[in-house]
N, C-alpha and C positions, 0 to 999 in steps of 0.2 A: 643271892647277891649278884652272881654272874648275869642272870636274866634281866635284872634291873639295870645293870650296866649296859647291856646290849640295847635295851629299849631306849635308854638315855642317848646312846650314840645315834640310834636311828632317828630319834626326835631332833637331835642336833643337826644331823645331815639334812633332814626334811626342811627344818627351819632355815638352814643356810641356803638351800636351793630356792625356797620360797622368796627369801630376801633378794637373791640374785635375779630371779624372774621379775620380782616387783620393781627392782632397780632398772632392769632392761625395758620394762613397759613404761616406766616413768621417763626414761631417756627417749624412747620412741615418741611418747606423747609430747615431750618438749621439742623434739625435732619437727614434728608435724605442726605444732603451734608456731614455731619459728618460721617454717616454710609458708604457712598460711598468712602470717603477718607480712612476709616479704611479697607474696603475690598480691595481697591487698594494697600495700603501699605502691607497688608497680602499677596496679590498676588505677589508683588515684592519679599518679603522675601522668600516665598515658591519657587518661580522660581529660586532664587539664591541658595537655598538649594537643588535644583534638584528634588523637588516634583512638577513635572509639571502638574499632574492630578489635585491636589488640587489648584495649581496656576490658572489653567484654570477656575475652578469653581468660585474662588474669583474674577477674572477679569470679568466673565460674570455677576456676581451679582453687581459688581461696575457699569457696563455699564447699567444694568437695573435701578439702583437707579438714576444715573446721566449720561445719554448718552453723550459720548464724543468720537470723532474719535480717540483721542490719546490712549484710553484704547484698542481699536481694534488692535493696533500695538502689544501691549503686549499679547493680546489673540492669535493673529496669531503666535507669537513666541512660546508660550506654546504649542499650538496644533501641530506646526511643530516638536517640540522636542518629542511629543508623537507619531509621525508617523501618526497623523490624517490629512493627506494631503488635503483632501476635505474641512475639517473645516478650515484649515489654508488658503487655497486659497480663501474661502468665506470671511474670516476676512480681508485678504489683499485687496481684491476688495472693501469691504465696507470702509476700511480705506482710500483708494484713493478717493472713490466716496463722502463720507461724509466730508472728510477733504478739498477736492477741492484745492483752491489756498493757503490754510493755511499749507498744507503739505510741509515740508522743501524739498529742491531739492535733498539732499543726500538720505533722506528717500524715496522719490518718486522713485529715481533710484533703490534703493535696493528692494523696494516692487515690481517694475516691473520685476526685475531680478528673484525674487522668484516666481512670477506668471508664468513666462516663464518656470522655472524649474519644477514647480508643474504640469504644463500642461501634462507632460508625466507620472505623477504619479497618475493622477485622471481620472476617467471615468464619464459618465453621464447616467442617466436613464430617458427615456421618456415613458409616458403612453398614449396609444390611446384607446378611447372608455371608457366604464364604465358609471355607473349612476352618474349624477351630485350630489355632496354632499357626495359621498361615501368616507370613510376615507382611506388614504394610510399609511401603516406602513412599515418601512424598518428596519430590524433587531430589531423589537420590539418597535421602536420609531415612534411616529406619525409625519409624514412629510407633512401633509396637506390634502386637500380634492380634489376630482376630479371635473372638469379638472384642471390639473396643469398649472400654468402660464408659467413655463419654466422647462426644464429638471433639475433633481436633480443631484448634484455633489456627487459622491461616491468614496470611496477608492477602490483600486484594490482588486480583490478577489470575493468570493461568498457572495451574500446577499439574505436574505430571505425577499421577498416582499409579503405583505398581503393586501387584499382589503376587507373592511367590509362595507356592505351597511346598510341601515336603518332597514332592516328586521332582522339584526343580522347574515345573512349568511356571511360566511367567505371563501375566496379563497386564496390559497397560491401558490407561485412559487419561486424557487431559481434561481437567475440569476448570471452569472459570468461577471464581468466588467474588461476590460483590459485598460491599459493606453492610453489616448487619444481617447477611443472608446465610442460611444453612443449606448446603448442597448435600443431597443424599445420593450416595453411590451404591447401586444395587449390583452385587457381585454376579448375580445370575445373568444380568444383561451383559456384563463383561465376558462371561464364559461363552455366551452365544456368539460373541463377535469374533473377528479374526484374531488369531494368536500372533505373537510377535515373530515366531519362527515360521509363519506360513510362507509358502513359496510365492515369490513375487509374480505378478502377472507377466506373461511372456510378451515380448514386443509385438508379436503377430496379432495379439488380441486387442491391442490398442488401435483405435481408429486412426487412419491416415489423415493428417491435417490437409486442408485444401491447399493446392499449389497456387502460387500467385503468378500472374502474367508479367513477370519481370522484363523479359526480353521484348515483349509486345510494346511496353511503354518506352523502353530504351530505344527501340528501333523507330517508333513513331516520333519520339522526341528528336532523335538525330535527323530524321527526314525533315521535320518542320524547321529545325535550326538551319539545316543546309539550304532550304528554300528561302528563308529570311535573308541569310548572308548572300546567297546568289542574287536575290532581288536587289540588294543594296549595291553589289558590284556591277550588276547589269545596268542599273540606273546611272551610276558614275561613268561607266563606259559609254553609254549613249550620249550623255551630256558632253563629255570630252570629245567624242567623235564629231558631233555637230559643230563644235567650236573649231576643231582642226580643219574640217572641210570648208568652213567659212574663210579661213586664212590661206588655204592652198589655192593656187590658180590651176585648175584642171588636175593634172597629175604632178605638177611641179610644186614641191614643198621645200621650205627651208630645212636645213639639217635638224634644228631643234624641234621643228614640227614633225619631222620623220621619226625622231626618237619618241615624241609624245604619241604618235600614231601606233608605234610598236607597243607602247605600254597599254594603250587602249585595247589593242588586239589581245594582249595577255589577260586584261581584266575580263574581256568578253569571253575568252576561253575558260577562265576560272568560273565565271557565272554559269556557263553552259554545263560544266562538270558538276557544279553544285546543284543545278536544277535536276540533273540526272540522278545524283545521289538522293535528292529530296523525293523524287518520284519513286525510286526503288525502295527507299525507306518506308514511305507511306504504304506502298503495295505490300511489302514484306510484313509490316506491322499489322495490316489488315488480315493477312493470311495467318500470322501467329496468333491473333486474337481468338481464332476458332480452333487452333490445333494445340497451342501451348498448354501444358498441364495435363494432357490426356495420354501422354506416353509413359515410358518406363521411368522409374525413379532414378536409375543409375546412368541416364544419358545426359549429355551436356550440349547445349545449343551454342554454336559458334557463328557469329555475325562479323563479316569483314567487308570493307569497301574494295571494289575492283575498278581501277581507273586505267583506261587506255587513251592513246592520243585522240581518239575520235569519240569516246563515250565514257560513261561512268555508271556504276551499279553497285548494289549491295549483295553479297553472297551470304546465304544462311544455310547452315548444315547442322545435323545432329551427329555428335561423336559418342560412340558406345564404349 
């Protein structure tokens, strides 16, 4: 009798523990179901509000909590609106595959039409070779380990592909994917190329760019401009001088004519100075044309006008 009693107690304890565990599992399941429904409703609201990025995140979370092929339809719609055509194509394919015979006929027809349309907007990437177990990253996202079971679907455009092996070595390549095209990346070609941590080329190895004759053209331009202005002032001075001489009687001039004569002399002096600057500028520019750009990189050319009461010139000098 005592052994039967002990056995009964053990059975009762086991049954009680089993009931508690079952109740806890049921509670967890209800909580997951509740959270999945909440995420799904949020996804619908976000999608209708035009917030497709957030809606996609909500649909993905809802599917993780309670996988259902019906959620994949909503996920495909959100990714399609975002222009993530590769993700949309994957979601449509999984929707048809997981839904099977439960997919309504009209939805199946629409999904197949979308898959056909997206085929021209999506490319694929195949990877050949590489160490087994090396991680593959595309645009910073982990897309699996080598070898890949099937090519990766990618949107059109340039994509940065990285391969990281167990030793921490990293190789990078940028590939361009076109619609309906499959790009094959051969890891052997990557390994033969430069590594990301390779030492950059020293500045001394880079060819020196050709130097431009900046000061040559500046000096010549200043000389030409000075000559033009000097010619204008000289012409005005000559015209006014002839007019004044016609009004003066010998050396006798009216006060107003004397003032005008002084102005003419000033114009003539300015014209002479500008002619001197023009000549100096043209000569200096001609010299610089042959010598500029052949000196050291760290020297600076200084060009400045030098004007005296009797002459004008341009001074050019190198400062080291």
